[in-house]
C-alpha positions as CSV (number, residue, x, y, z in Angstrom):
1,M,-24.6,-25.5,-45.5
2,P,-24.5,-21.9,-44.3
3,T,-22.3,-21.0,-41.3
4,Q,-23.9,-19.4,-38.3
5,T,-22.5,-16.2,-36.9
6,V,-22.9,-15.2,-33.3
7,S,-24.4,-11.8,-32.6
8,P,-22.2,-9.1,-31.0
9,V,-24.9,-8.7,-28.3
10,A,-24.4,-12.4,-27.4
11,Y,-20.7,-11.7,-26.8
12,L,-21.7,-8.8,-24.6
13,F,-23.9,-11.0,-22.5
14,L,-21.1,-13.6,-22.3
15,W,-18.1,-11.4,-21.5
16,G,-19.9,-8.6,-19.6
17,P,-20.5,-10.6,-16.4
18,I,-17.0,-12.1,-16.6
19,I,-15.4,-8.6,-16.8
20,L,-17.6,-7.4,-13.9
21,V,-16.6,-10.3,-11.7
22,F,-12.9,-9.8,-12.5
23,Y,-13.2,-6.1,-11.7
24,F,-14.9,-6.6,-8.3
25,L,-12.7,-9.5,-7.3
26,F,-9.3,-8.2,-8.3
27,I,-9.1,-4.6,-9.5
28,R,-11.3,-2.8,-7.1
29,P,-9.9,-4.3,-3.9
30,Q,-6.3,-3.5,-5.1
31,Q,-7.4,0.1,-5.7
32,I,-8.9,0.4,-2.3
33,K,-5.8,-1.1,-0.6
34,E,-3.5,1.4,-2.6
35,R,-5.7,4.3,-1.6
36,E,-5.5,3.3,2.1
37,H,-1.7,2.9,1.9
38,Q,-1.4,6.5,0.4
39,K,-3.5,7.9,3.2
40,M,-1.2,6.1,5.7
41,L,1.9,7.5,4.1
42,A,0.4,11.0,4.1
43,S,-0.3,10.8,7.8
44,L,3.2,9.7,8.9
45,Q,4.5,11.8,11.8
46,K,7.5,11.9,14.1
47,N,7.6,9.1,16.7
48,D,5.5,6.8,14.6
49,A,6.7,3.2,14.9
50,V,6.8,1.7,11.4
51,V,7.9,-1.4,9.4
52,T,9.4,-1.1,6.0
53,S,8.7,-3.3,3.1
54,S,12.0,-5.0,3.6
55,G,11.1,-5.8,7.3
56,I,13.1,-3.1,9.1
57,H,11.4,-1.9,12.3
58,G,12.0,1.6,13.5
59,V,10.7,4.9,14.7
60,I,10.4,8.0,12.5
61,T,12.5,10.9,13.7
62,N,12.0,13.3,10.8
63,V,9.4,13.5,7.9
64,K,10.4,15.1,4.6
65,E,8.5,15.5,1.4
66,R,9.5,12.2,-0.2
67,T,11.6,10.5,2.5
68,V,11.7,9.9,6.2
69,I,14.5,9.5,8.7
70,L,14.1,6.2,10.5
71,R,15.9,5.3,13.8
72,I,16.4,1.6,13.9
73,D,18.7,1.5,17.0
74,D,20.5,3.9,19.3
75,N,22.7,6.2,17.2
76,V,21.6,4.4,14.0
77,K,19.4,6.3,11.6
78,I,18.6,5.7,7.9
79,E,16.8,7.8,5.3
80,I,14.3,5.8,3.3
81,E,11.6,6.6,0.7
82,K,8.1,7.0,2.2
83,S,6.8,4.5,-0.3
84,C,9.0,1.8,1.3
85,I,7.0,1.9,4.5
86,A,4.7,-1.1,4.6
87,Y,2.6,-0.2,7.7
88,K,2.4,1.7,10.9
89,K,2.5,-0.2,14.2
90,K,-0.3,0.4,16.7
91,E,2.0,1.0,19.7
92,P,5.5,2.6,19.5
93,E,8.3,0.4,20.7
94,N,9.5,1.5,24.2
95,N,13.2,1.0,23.4
96,L,13.1,3.1,20.2
97,S,10.7,5.9,21.1
98,K,13.4,8.1,22.8
99,D,13.8,11.5,21.2
């Protein structure tokens, strides 16, 4: 009894839609999110209230090429990588926006 082989075109019709669904459900949204995060990092300015990826809340006092100086309390400043900033807050905090 001869064995039947499956045509390569049949594999394309089987795997093509699966790959497309995977792309549109997982890969593309992640690329869009990363692009928006890069735009946000490029738009950082002095006095922006931000939250770092480790959960530290503060206000930017100086923006450098790869880092920012973040004031987290009176007389407490830290220098962090821009990429560690998770998001910008909508409103600056009143108690930290002095400068």
